[in-house]
N, C-alpha and C positions, 0 to 999 in steps of 0.2 A: 484485483487491481493492486498494482505494486504498492506494498504497504507494510508497516509493522503489524504484528499480530498479537495485541494485548490479550490479557486474560478474558475469558468469556463473560458476556453480560446479556441478560435478558430477564424476562419475567419468570416467575417460578415454574410455570408450565409451558413457557414459550421456547423457541429455538435458542440454542446457545450461540451467541454472536460475539464477534470482536467488539471491544468496548466502544470504538469509534462508531460502529454501525448501530450498536445498542442505544446510543444517545440521540438517534435521529428524532425520536419523539419526546426527548427530554426537555424540561423547561429551560435549562441553562446549558451552554456548551462548555465542555471541559477540554482545554488544550492538553492537559496532562494525559487524559484518556486517549486523545487522538494520536499521540505519539507513543503510547504504551507506558506512560509514566517516565520518571527520570531514569530509572534503571533500564527500561526497554529502549529508551533513546540512546543511552550509552552503549548497550549491546549492539544496536543497529549501526552506530556511527564509528565506534572505536576501532574495529578491525580495518576498515577502509582508511580512516585517518592515520592509523599506525603505518599502513602500507605506504601512503603518500609521503608522510614525513620521513620515513626511513629511506624511501627511494630518492627523495630530493637530497638527503644528506650523504647517502652511501652509493647510490646507483647499483647496489648489489641486489639483483632480483631474487636470488635464492634466499638471502637473509630476510628480505621483505616478506616473502611468501611464508617462510617458517614462522616468523614473529606474528604476522597477521593471523595465520591459521591457529597459532597457539592462543592468541587472545580470544578467538571465538570458542575454542575448546574449553578454555578456562571459564568463560561465562557459563557454559553448560554445566561444568563441573561444580561451580559454586552453587548454582540453583539446585543441582541434584543433591549436594551435601546439605542444603537447607530445606530439602523436601518441598521445593516450590515447583510451580508449573514450568515445563520446559518448552512450551509451544513457541514463544518468540525466540528464545535462545537457539533452539534447534533450527528454526526457520533461517535465522541469521547464519548459523553454522553451515547449513546446506548451501546457501548463496556463496559464502566464503570458500567452501570446499570446491564448488564448481569453478570459481575464479582462480583458485590456487592451481588446480589440476590443469585448467586451460592454459594459464600463463606458463606453468612449468613445462608442459608438453610442447608449446610453441616457441618458448624462449622469448616471448614478447610481453613486456610488462603491461601494455595496454589491454591485453586479453584478460587481465584480472577483473576488468570491468565489463567484459563483453557480454556476460550473462544479463546485466542490466539493460543493455541495448536490445538483446533478444526479447526480454520481457516487455520493454516499452513498445517494441514493434508489434508484438503479439496483442497487447491490450489496445493499441491504437487501431489495428485492423479489426479486432473483434468488436470494439465499440462502434466503429464506423459501419460495419456490416449490420449490427443490430439496429442502427438508425436507418439504413437503407431498406431493410426489410420491415420497417415500421414496428419494431419491437425493441425500443430503447432499453438498454440493460438497467438503467436506473428505475424505469417503470416496472420492469419484471421483478427487480429486487424488492421494490416497495409493495408490489402485490403479494409477495410471499411474506415479507416482514410484518406488514400491517394486516394480513389476513383479508385482503379485499376480494379475493376470488375473481370471478369473471367480470364483476362490476368495474374493475380497473379499465377494461377495454371497451365496455359497452354502455355504461351509465353516463348520460349526458351531463349529469351533475358533476362528474369527475373530470370533465374536459379541462378545467384549469390545472388540475393535478397532472394530467397527461402532458400538457404543454410545459409545465414546470419540470417534469421528469425528463422530457426531451432536452430541455436547456441544461439540466444537470448532466445528462449523458454527454452532451457536447463539451461541457466544461472538463469532465474527466478525460475525454478524448484529447482535448487541447493540452492537458497536463502531460500525458504520455507522449504526444506528438512533439511538444516542446523539449522534453528530455531527449528524445531521439534526434531532433533537429540540431541541438547544441552539442550533444556528445558524439554523434556519428563522425563529424569532421575531425574532432579531436582524436578519436580512436583511429581513424583512417590515417591521420598525420603522425601517429605514434607519440602524441603529446601526453605522456603518462601523468605528470604532475597536474597539468591543466585539466585533464579528464577526471582525475580524482577530486579536484576542487569542485568541478561542475557536478559530479556525482553527489557530493556532500550537500551542496547548495540546493540542488534540484531534488534532493531526497526528502528527508523529514520536514524541513521548513515548508517546502511547496506542498507536500502531502497534507500537512496540518492545515495550511491555508485553504486548500480545496475542500477538506473535510468541514471546516468552519463555514465556507461559502455554501456547501451542500446543506448543512444544517439550517442556515439562514433561509435558503430557498424553500426548504420543505417544512419549516416550522409552522407556517400558517395551516398546513394540512395535517398536523400531528393528531388532531382529534379523530381522524379516520382510522387510527390504529385499531385493528381487530374489531371494527364496527360490526362486521357480519356476524362474528361470534356473539357479540353482545345482543344483537337483534334476535338471534336464534334462541337465546336463553330467556328472552322475555315472553 
């Protein structure tokens, strides 16, 4: 799901997870972790923000692409110099690189954001298909994260969790569909500045809000985490 990729988080012997996913069974929700901390947020937002501001001021596509790409490269270089994890910075750099190449090749500034439209369409379709085949992705993810095994789909006791996982899957579907519904007309109309603003507003702020809503929805079931493993050890 389209999102920042903060440093990994999990139990000592558990899977290494993005921090926003690792706090699904946490007592308190961390907004900072959801967006990758202040530094992760800056690395995610600054390239696109730079592109939009420069485009509005100069209308020079080449300059906008060079500066925006340079900002993303600089973020990776700083992390590398400080011997820090490059996961989120590299993820952002890849997204910016796709946008830069696409916009430069086509000569259309709106194509800087086209990769986000493709991503939103992909996740919208994927999540909808998972619902239609009765394997909501939120439920599949919880089965893996919380070690529920086959109980996730067969245990009558977990029926409330299955219903909640379905609702959460619909919520994530709605988020990606909303991004697509708002940004597609702007892209089609060549409204670069407006598309950039929509990209920023529907990016980290909306993502963090959906992460929080997911945590609230699943918090009552957090005691199920790795329950099968605990029972096997008894």
